[in-house]
C-alpha positions as CSV (number, residue, x, y, z in Angstrom):
1,M,-18.1,10.8,-40.5
2,T,-18.3,10.6,-36.8
3,A,-15.3,9.5,-34.7
4,I,-15.9,6.4,-32.5
5,T,-14.6,6.7,-29.0
6,P,-13.1,3.4,-27.8
7,P,-14.8,2.0,-24.7
8,D,-11.7,2.4,-22.6
9,A,-10.9,6.0,-23.6
10,H,-11.8,7.2,-20.0
11,L,-8.8,5.2,-18.7
12,I,-6.4,7.6,-20.4
13,D,-7.7,10.4,-18.3
14,D,-7.9,8.3,-15.1
15,E,-4.2,7.6,-15.1
16,H,-3.4,11.3,-15.1
17,N,-5.9,12.2,-12.4
18,P,-4.4,11.9,-8.9
19,E,-7.8,12.1,-7.2
20,L,-9.1,9.1,-9.2
21,I,-5.9,7.1,-8.6
22,K,-6.1,7.8,-4.8
23,A,-9.8,6.8,-4.8
24,K,-8.9,3.5,-6.5
25,I,-6.1,3.0,-3.9
26,I,-8.6,3.6,-1.1
27,S,-11.1,1.2,-2.6
28,E,-8.3,-1.5,-2.7
29,T,-7.1,-0.9,0.9
30,A,-8.3,-3.5,3.5
31,R,-7.5,-4.9,6.9
32,I,-5.9,-8.3,6.7
33,N,-4.4,-10.7,9.3
34,W,-0.6,-10.9,9.2
35,L,-0.9,-14.7,8.9
36,E,-2.4,-14.3,5.5
37,L,0.6,-12.2,4.3
38,Q,3.3,-14.7,5.2
39,K,3.9,-15.9,1.6
40,F,4.3,-12.3,0.5
41,Y,6.7,-11.6,3.4
42,A,8.7,-14.7,2.5
43,A,9.0,-13.4,-1.1
44,G,10.4,-10.1,0.2
45,A,7.5,-8.2,-1.1
46,V,6.1,-6.6,2.1
47,I,6.8,-3.0,2.9
48,T,6.0,-1.6,6.3
49,V,4.6,2.0,6.5
50,S,4.9,3.9,9.8
51,A,1.6,4.7,11.5
52,A,2.7,8.3,11.3
53,L,2.3,8.3,7.6
54,D,-0.9,8.1,5.5
55,L,-0.9,4.7,3.8
56,V,-2.8,6.0,0.8
57,D,-0.2,8.8,0.2
58,V,2.6,6.3,0.4
59,A,0.8,3.9,-1.9
60,F,0.2,6.8,-4.3
61,A,3.9,7.7,-4.3
62,F,4.8,4.0,-5.0
63,S,2.2,3.9,-7.8
64,R,3.7,7.0,-9.4
65,D,7.3,5.8,-8.9
66,D,8.0,9.0,-6.9
67,K,11.6,8.1,-6.2
68,T,12.3,11.3,-4.2
69,R,9.5,10.8,-1.7
70,V,10.1,7.1,-1.3
71,A,13.9,7.7,-0.8
72,D,13.1,10.3,1.9
73,W,10.8,7.9,3.7
74,L,13.4,5.1,3.4
75,A,16.1,7.4,4.8
76,A,13.9,8.5,7.7
77,G,13.0,4.8,8.5
78,T,9.3,5.5,8.1
79,V,9.0,3.1,5.1
80,G,11.0,-0.1,4.6
81,R,11.0,-3.8,4.2
82,T,9.4,-5.6,7.1
83,S,12.0,-6.8,9.5
84,E,12.2,-10.3,10.9
85,Q,11.6,-9.0,14.4
86,Q,8.4,-7.1,13.3
87,A,7.1,-10.1,11.3
88,Q,7.6,-12.3,14.3
89,Q,5.8,-9.9,16.6
90,W,2.8,-9.6,14.2
91,F,2.8,-13.4,13.8
92,D,2.7,-13.9,17.6
93,E,0.0,-11.2,18.0
94,K,-2.0,-12.5,15.0
95,A,-2.1,-8.8,14.2
96,E,-4.5,-7.3,11.7
97,L,-2.9,-4.7,9.4
98,W,-4.1,-2.2,6.8
99,A,-2.7,-3.4,3.5
100,V,-2.8,-2.4,-0.2
101,V,-1.1,-3.9,-3.2
102,I,1.0,-1.7,-5.4
103,S,2.6,-4.4,-7.5
104,P,5.1,-5.9,-6.9
105,W,4.8,-4.6,-3.3
106,V,2.3,-5.2,-0.5
107,L,2.3,-2.1,1.7
108,V,1.2,-2.7,5.3
109,Q,0.5,-0.5,8.2
110,H,-0.3,-1.4,11.8
111,K,-2.9,0.8,13.3
112,P,-4.7,-1.0,16.1
113,T,-8.4,-0.6,16.3
114,H,-8.4,-0.2,20.1
115,G,-11.6,-2.1,20.9
116,L,-13.5,-1.7,17.7
117,N,-14.5,-5.3,17.3
C-alpha cells in the first residue's frame, strides 16, 4: 500500500525554514501611505521600526516570537509603538512607509525614496 501525501504537507517544512519565511515576508512587504494606516494606528497595532534596522529581520523576529531580540530593540528604542508625534508628522507629510503585517501588528518603517517617483 502506498502512503498518500496530503496536499499541504509542504507547509510543515515551510514553517521551519527561515529562508522561506523571510521570502514570504518580503513578498508581503509594500509601500503604503500613512493615511491608509490610521485605523490600525487608532487600534494601537502600529509598530515603528527604525530605518537603521532591516524591516524583514524585525518582521521575522516578530513572526518567530523572538522575545530576546524584540526586547533588545524595544530597550534601544529602535522598535516601538508609533508615537502620537510621529503619527502626526507622517499625517501632515502624507508620508509613504514600508509596511508588513505580522498579526496582530503592522510594522512600519520610514525610508524616503529621495526623488524616486
